[in-house]
C-alpha positions in Angstrom: 26.5 185.5 158.5 26.8 183.0 161.3 30.0 181.7 162.7 29.2 178.3 161.2 28.7 179.8 157.7 31.9 181.9 158.0 33.9 178.8 159.0 32.4 176.8 156.1 33.4 179.6 153.7 36.9 179.7 155.0 37.2 175.9 154.6 35.8 176.2 151.1 38.3 178.9 150.1 41.2 176.9 151.6 40.1 173.7 149.8 39.7 175.6 146.6 43.2 177.1 147.0 44.7 173.7 147.7 42.9 172.2 144.7 44.1 175.0 142.5 47.7 174.7 143.7 47.6 170.9 143.3 46.3 171.1 139.8 49.0 173.6 138.8 51.7 171.4 140.2 50.2 168.4 138.5 50.3 170.2 135.1 53.9 171.4 135.8 54.9 167.8 136.6 53.2 166.5 133.5 55.1 169.0 131.4 58.4 168.2 133.1 57.7 164.4 132.6 56.8 164.9 129.0 60.0 166.9 128.4 62.1 164.3 130.2 60.5 161.6 128.1 61.3 163.5 125.0 64.9 163.8 126.0 65.1 160.1 126.8 63.5 159.2 123.5 66.0 161.3 121.6 68.9 159.7 123.4 67.5 156.3 122.7 67.2 157.1 119.0 70.8 158.4 118.9 72.0 155.3 120.6 70.1 153.1 118.1 71.6 155.2 115.2 75.1 154.7 116.6 74.4 150.9 117.0 73.1 150.7 113.4 76.3 152.5 112.1 78.6 150.4 114.2 79.7 153.4 116.2 78.7 152.0 119.6 80.6 148.8 120.4 81.6 146.9 123.5 85.1 146.8 124.8 85.9 143.3 123.5 84.9 144.1 120.0 86.9 147.3 120.1 90.0 145.5 121.4 89.9 143.2 118.3 89.3 146.2 116.0 92.1 148.2 117.5 94.5 145.2 117.2 93.6 145.1 113.5 94.5 148.7 113.0 97.9 148.2 114.7 98.7 145.1 112.6 97.6 146.7 109.3 99.4 150.0 110.0 102.6 148.2 110.9 102.5 146.4 107.5 101.6 149.6 105.7 104.6 151.5 107.1 107.0 148.8 106.1 105.6 148.5 102.6 105.7 152.3 102.0 109.2 152.6 103.4 110.7 149.8 101.4 108.8 150.9 98.2 110.4 154.3 98.5 113.8 152.7 98.6 113.1 150.4 95.7 111.8 153.2 93.5 114.0 156.1 94.4 117.4 154.6 95.4 118.8 154.0 91.9 117.8 157.5 90.7 119.3 159.0 93.8 122.6 157.2 93.1 122.5 158.4 89.5 122.0 162.0 90.7 125.0 161.6 93.0 127.1 160.7 90.0 127.7 157.0 90.8 129.1 155.2 87.7 126.8 153.0 85.8 129.3 150.2 86.3 128.6 150.2 90.0 124.9 150.1 89.5 125.2 147.0 87.4 127.9 145.3 89.6 127.2 142.0 91.3 127.3 143.6 94.7 124.8 146.2 93.8 122.5 143.6 92.2 122.7 141.5 95.3 121.6 144.6 97.4 118.7 145.1 95.0 117.7 141.4 95.3 117.7 141.6 99.1 115.7 144.8 99.0 113.1 143.1 96.7 112.9 140.2 99.1 112.4 142.5 102.1 109.6 144.3 100.2 107.9 141.0 99.3 108.0 139.9 102.9 106.5 143.3 104.0 103.8 143.1 101.4 102.9 139.5 102.4 102.7 140.5 106.1 100.4 143.4 105.1 98.1 141.1 103.1 97.9 138.6 106.0 97.0 141.4 108.5 94.3 142.7 106.2 92.6 139.3 105.8 93.3 137.9 109.3 91.4 140.8 111.0 88.9 141.3 108.1 85.7 140.6 110.3 86.7 143.1 113.0 86.9 146.4 111.2 84.9 148.4 108.6 84.9 147.3 104.9 86.0 150.8 103.7 89.3 150.5 105.5 89.8 146.9 104.2 89.1 148.0 100.6 91.6 150.9 100.9 94.2 148.6 102.4 93.7 146.0 99.7 94.1 148.6 97.0 97.4 149.6 98.6 98.6 146.0 98.7 97.6 145.6 95.0 99.8 148.5 94.1 102.6 147.0 96.1 102.2 143.7 94.3 102.5 145.5 90.9 105.7 147.1 92.1 107.1 143.8 93.2 106.3 142.2 89.9 107.9 145.1 88.0 111.1 144.7 90.0 111.3 141.0 89.7 110.8 141.3 85.9 113.6 143.8 85.8 115.9 141.4 87.6 115.3 138.8 85.0 116.2 141.2 82.2 119.7 141.7 83.8 120.6 138.2 82.5 119.9 139.7 79.0 122.3 142.6 79.8 119.3 144.9 80.0 119.5 147.1 83.1 116.0 148.5 83.6 116.8 149.8 87.1 118.5 152.8 85.5 115.9 153.2 82.7 114.0 156.5 82.9 110.7 154.9 81.7 111.0 152.1 84.2 111.7 154.5 87.0 108.8 156.7 86.0 106.4 153.8 86.0 107.6 152.7 89.4 107.1 156.2 90.7 103.5 156.0 89.7 103.1 152.8 91.7 104.9 154.4 94.6 102.5 157.4 94.5 99.6 154.9 94.6 101.1 153.2 97.6 101.6 156.5 99.4 98.1 157.7 98.5 96.6 154.4 99.7 98.5 154.6 103.0 97.3 158.1 103.6 93.7 157.0 102.8 93.9 154.2 105.3 95.3 156.5 107.9 92.5 159.0 107.4 89.8 156.3 107.5 91.2 154.9 110.7 91.3 158.4 112.3 87.7 159.0 111.4 86.7 155.6 112.9 88.7 156.4 116.1 86.9 159.8 116.4 83.4 158.3 115.7 83.4 155.1 117.8 82.1 155.0 121.4 83.2 152.1 123.5 80.9 150.8 126.2 80.9 147.8 128.5 78.8 144.8 127.5 76.3 145.3 130.4 75.5 148.8 129.2 74.7 147.5 125.7 72.4 144.8 127.1 70.4 147.1 129.4 
């Protein structure tokens, strides 16, 4: 074989090797690119799912939603605390051996009236918070908060009705049936409060806050 033929063979081998290496790298790059595209597509789908579920929101929306939770929870705590006093206070006094005469005394009745007024104010504040922020938080939380307020309204009506019966010398505040019915309403308020808390905690855990620019990209 001549020197020229040998040189040509060497060139051919080298060219073939380069072509083989280049082809292999191209296939590897294609596989890597396809894999990367798959990862990106999955991420995009996850983001779309979060957007559809309202779990991906911008900071402005979240600030409004969080303010709603603060206002509602403040009202919820006040209603639950005062409801407990309304329902259990008289029974506690009875258990302590306080004379019936004191429970029916003008001073005690005045304390009861003030407590009912405080409870009414707290229930009204809760209702305003629920509806004022209604567009900014999930419907499930609003429904649970509304149900809690409805139980509070029933408890208020029950106590106002009992106050009117005092003018007829009927003291329902020490009546076991009245206390039992009020305990049922108190339990509903407590359960509703716990439900709202659980729903808010779930929302806090699920939501992802991003800036507006990221959402528009």
